N, C-alpha and C positions, 0 to 999 in steps of 0.2 A: 220532792221535785228540786224545791228551790236550792235545798245545801248540793243536789249535785248540781244544780246550773252553776250554783255561787264556788262550786269544785272547779268545773270547765273553766269558768271567769281564769280561773288563780291556775290552772295548767296552762290555760293557751297565752296568759302573760306575755312570756316573752316572745311569742310571734307576735304578739298583737303590737308593740314596742317596738319587734324589727322590724315589720310592716308601717306603721307611721315614721320611721327613721327613711323607711326607702322611699317611700311617698314626697319625704320630706328634698328627698334630690329638686325632682320636678318646681316642687310646691315649697319654700322655706318656709313658710307657717305653720305647718303641722312639726317643724322641730322646735318652735317658740311656744314657751307657757308652758311646756310638757307636764312638769309637776303638777300642774291643775288637773289633770287629769288622773292621776293618783289621790288626790283629796287632799291636796294639800294646796290652797289657791293663794293668788298671788294677793287679790284685792283686801285688803282690811276691812274689818269691822268698822261699824256705825250707831251710833248711838238713834236713826231712824227707825220705824218698823221697814221691814224688808218685804216686799212684791216678788216672787221668782217667775218669771217666764222663761221656757225654755224654746228656743226655736232652732231647731238641727242645723241647718244650713241657709242659706238664700234665698230661696224662695219663700218659707219659713218665717225668715228675720223681715222682709218687706211683706210678708200678710201681718206679721204682727204688728206694725206700726202705727194702724189707727186702736186697735187695742191699748198699747203701749199709752201713746199720747192721750187715750181715754182717762186713764189709771191714773195717771201721773195730776193729772186735772182733777181727778175726785176725790186722790187721797194726796193732799199738797206737801203733808207731813213726808210721807214714805220716799221710799228710795226705789227703783228700779233693779234686782238682779236678772242680767242679761245672760243665759248662759249656752251656747253652740257647741257643735263636734265639729266642724270643719273653719278653717283660717278664712273660707270664703266668706261664710255667714258672719263669722266675728268681723270682718271688715266692713262686712251692709251694715252690722250693728253700728257699727261706729261713727259711719258715714249719714245714717239714719237720725243718730241719739245723740251724739256725740257734743253738743251743741247743750245741752242737759248739764253737761259736766256733774258734780257730783253726785245728782240724782239720778244718774243710771252707772250699775257697776257688770262690766263683762268678764266672765270667766268661761274655762271650758267644762263642760258637764264633764264629772269623775264617772272612769269607768263602773260597771254594775255590778262593784262586789259590797257588802258588805260594812265593810270598814271604811272604802272608801267615800259611799253616800253618806255614812255617821258622820266621821271625818268635818266631810263637807257642811249639812246640815248644823252641828253641832258650832261650826265656824261663822257662818252666815245668820243663822237663827229665823228663818222666812215666817212670814204670816202665814204662806199659800202658797203652793206648789202650781203653778199656772203653764200647762203641757200642751203646745202649738200642732195641732193637726192628728200625727200617729204615732208621735213618741209614748210609748210605753216601758218601761222598765221594769222587770217584777222585784229589783230590790231595792230600788230609787223608791215604789210606789208601797214596799214592807216599810221601809227607814222612813218616810216621812210619817206610816199610821202608826211607826213606833213613837216617831218623835212629836207625835198630835199636832202634824202638819199637813191641813186639807189636801187633795188635788184635785184640782180640775183637769179633765182633756175639753181643750176650748178650740172653735172654728174643725172639728172635729170629722175626720172620712174613716172611710172602711170599705174598699174592693172586695168583692167576692173574692176574689185571689188571695188576697191578704187576709181574708174571712177564714178561709181553707186552712192557711197557713198557719194561723191563730189557734184553729182548733187542736192540727197535729202537736200544740204544743199542750196540749193536755189543762191539768189544772195548773200548771205555770202561769198559764194565761191569764186563765176565766177567775185562779185569787185574785192577778193584779186588776184584773176587769171588776172585780167585788170589792175589790177598795180603792177604787174612787169614789170621790164623794159626789162630783158633777161632771158631768158629759152634757156640753153645750153640740151638736152635731150640727154638719152643713145642710143635709136631706133629712126627707123621712126614709129613704133608702138607706142612707149611713145610720140614724138613729136607729135601726129595727137591725142592723148587723151587729150593730157596737153591744145594745141592748142583748143580743144571743149571747153573749159571751160573757154577762151574769153583771154587768153596769147596772148598781140599783135606781140610779136619775138620771134618765136621758131627756134631754129638751132637743126639741129644732132650732136652733135662733138664725141659719141661713150663715152666709160664706162672708166673712169678716174682710175677704178682699176683695168684695164690691164696695168697700166704703174707704179704700186707699185714694188717696187725690194728690193727681201727679204733682210734682214740684214744680216751683217757677222756675227755680234754675235748672230741672230737668228742661222745662220747654225753653228756655233761652239756648238751653245745647243744641235743640232737639232743631230750633231756629239757625242755629249758626253752623249743622250738619248741612241742613236745608239749601243754604244760602252758599255752602264750596259745591253741593251737587250740583247744584241750578235746579231746571227744570227736565231734568231727565226723569223717566217713570223709573220708581225705585219699588221693586219685589224685596222684602225683608225677610229674612230666614232666623227667628229668634230662640233661641235657645236647644242650638243643633246639638243632637248627643252622635258620637261614635257610630262611625257606619252610615247616617244620613247625608254626611255633607258627599262623601262621592256621590250617592242617588242623586240628589240635587246638583250637583256640576254632570253630571253625564247627562239629566233630562234636560238641564238649561244648554245645553251645549245642542241637544239633537230638534227642540222646538220651533216650530216655525212659525215666521209671521211676528216674534217680538220686535219692538219699536226698534229700529237701529242703535237708538243711545241707551236703551234700556240698562238700568243699574242693579246685579246680583247685591245685595247685604248679607251676609251669614254673620252670624254673633252666636259660637259656640255656647254649649252653654258652660262648661268648665274651661276655666283659665288656662290650666296647665297643660293644654290641647291646641292654642292657640298658634305655634311653631307649627305644628304640626299639619294643621289647616292650612295654614298659609303654603307649605310646602306642598300640598295636594291639588292646591288652586293651581300653584304655579308649573306645575308637574303638566297638565292640560294645555298650557300653552295660552293660557289666560294672565291679561294684567291685574296684577291685586296690590291694591293698596288698604296699608294697616288704618285704622282710626286715630291712632295716637302720631301718625305721620302725614294725615290728610292734609292738612292747611300747607305743610310746606310741597307737596308733592301737586295742587291745585299752583302754589305758587310757581313751580317748576312746569307747571302745563300737561302733568303727564294725566291720559284719560283713562281710568280702571275702568278696568270688564267690573272687578270684585273689589268689595268694600267688605274688609274684616273688620268686625266690631272687638275688637283687643281691650275693652274695658269694662270696668265694674261696675255695679250700681246706675247704669245708665239706658236700663232696659226703653223706661218711658221716653226717651230723647231720640232714643232708634225708633220708635212707634212714630215719634211725632215726626221725625223727618220721610217717614217712609210712604206710600201708598196705597198695599196694600201686604198682608202680615203674614207668613205663615209662622204656626206654631211647634217649635221640634217636639221631640219625643212620640211620636206621633206617626210617622212612617215606621216604627219600625215596634215591637210588639214592648214597647216601653211605657204605656200609661201615658203619655203626652205633659205638656206642663200648662199653666195656667194662661189662658186666655183673658180676661178679665180687662189685665192692662189693656191689649189694643181695644177693647170696645170701650173703655173706657175715654180713649182720644178719639173713638169716630171711624177707624180705618176696619176697610173690609179682613174679615181671618179666613182662612182655610188652614184647617186639618187633617192627618191622614185617618186610620181609621182606627186606631188602637189610642181609646182616651180614657182608657178605664179610671186610671188616679181624679179623673175632671169630668166623667161620665156626667152628671144631670147638669151642670153647670154647661155644659159642652152641648150634650146634645137639643138644650131649650135653645142656647145662641142658634144651632142650623134651622131648630123650626121655627123661630123667628126670623128668620132672615139675616142675622148681623152675623155667621158662621158659615160654611159649608166644606164639605164632609168630602177629600178624594180619594181613591184608591190606591194611589201609586206616582211615585215621584213622576211622572209622564203626564199623568192628568191633571196634578200639582200645576204643573206648568204651562199647560195646555189652561188652563182655569185663571190661572196669575196672567198671560196674555192677553185673556178675553178682557180684566177687567182694567186692567192698564191702558187700553185699548178703549174703553165706554167710563167716559166719565161719567156719566147717568147714572148707568149701572155703580159703579162706585160709590158714588155719593147716595143711591138708594139702601146700600148697605152698611154703609158707614152710618147714616143716620137709622138704621134697625139698633145698627151695635151698641150706639148713643144711648138708644129706648131702651135695652137689654140690659146693661150697665146701670142705669139712672132705678131701672123697678125694684132692683135686688137689694140696694142700699138700705142699711140699718140694724144689720146683723152685732154690730159693734157697740151700740147703744144695749140690743134686748143682752147681749153677753155679761157685758157690766153689769145690767141689774141683777144678773142670778148668780153673779160672781160677789155680790155684796156681803150675805147670806155666812159666805163660807170666809170670806176677809174680817168682816165684821166693825 
């Protein structure tokens, strides 16, 4: 099965590289460092022991922050090799960890062929491979086993939908799961699903995302944003996905009773869609100001209907500046996004029906009064207007959100303790 899988990779490689180049039209980062994806690392070797953490994109990289910081503190002679699959993930890693200098090395993960993985492993010789959340690649795991590199899947999650997909891959996935040395799962349900694929050692450590601390710089940026917005009530739609912005904008224009000076802030999940969303807002006759132009717009006296968040790595700042937040990816069957950051800042949270990627955290937040689930965009706007109009309700929900976030901290410490046996 794995040989057939590898053959499929080689046969499809021209199409994969063509798609990479095509995506580079809108996001030039896809055309940079492309040799790394073929197993030719740009980063140099080092005399330091190397601990490898793979965080595929933005969300996983931000979630890895407490773990990376804890590993740097626990192993002061080691360096962290941080790999990604997307340029936005790489940029996020650079923003979060660039101040560590030579102790952090970044690279793209090579495509999952035996040759590319083996070359990558020979170059870096990592002491451990730590995969964040869901990233299990059959040849990567097999290559690590052959090279004597233990593999850990941490902050692990697996939805029922992903479990069904994994089972369809048969032995390809079960062989990979059985070769993972340690799985540190977010929840009991995640642990049970991953264990059913054959992972031999599965433990529950909780979600590392609860341990992410809002950087002081992000809070300062949030205060600046709030100063520009002044006292206007703000609904933030965070990490929206394609198709959701249209639903949000139509419902925003239809909703009755919203404060006359209310501001809708939209932060698309993917930066290549910033221009598209700006045109979408303007086409509906609404005045849109981009976050990158906000200071000048305020100085010019422009009163925006919609603030477009066109920056990366500032989600904490946007949460700090809003009055209530909708978490995108949940109005459509896309699985939702992480609501923990909003809760950690004491913001009332609204989510749609589709949160299967963060099911337990979202369900608990709803049960504990930190979040409210809405069936559609119209219900979202009706709930948002009620919260914007009711300071007491907002404060109560925000207090529940803070308590919810605080109760679940500690996963990073538990994870590092379990990793020690693998790292040595």
